[in-house]
Steps between C-alpha positions, in 0.01 A plus 500: 500500500712471814351159581619371163844654545544342844363169368743507208793578729400218735477252213839603360657440840409130470760452228469160333186423698319803357174455316579672172135510389412697813796731447381565144150574631636753749720662236210520255278665761771753585553591135126530444481761779812679374337519157189658649718751687693578181177564310358719778817711504459569129214737584571602858789607718391264776330162516160600638453862400706815452627512857704265712276249676512186712501301174834657406642442847402132492634457146832673569546280807424186303726596212777590742479152648482343153814692400676399821433130447511472119687804369387782273458311172126573508583867434610424143160355413297773674660840423214716629493301822879538529467877458224512765711280732803727463293817541341376821840400636604865472235590755644536849205305642595198287877537502517532880320167549724294270701230675867582529741233376 
């Protein structure tokens, strides 16, 4: 997921020289993963199993970067993922590592 997010950000930085087909491919890949996460969180509190795992840490990092670069609009489309994202950000271990503006 993070590769697609970084790729999308890089392509958007090109402005008028951006390859819009590639941007759409990156965006589609990101939303496909977010959809899988949303579905997984329908039946589980975390992405891999019922406890926090490296999968959650990687995903929260990726989504944090996605939010930083592109805003939080994704949260409207993925409410369970938004809830998970907000819940994990209440953890001191996540909150303390967030970049300060």
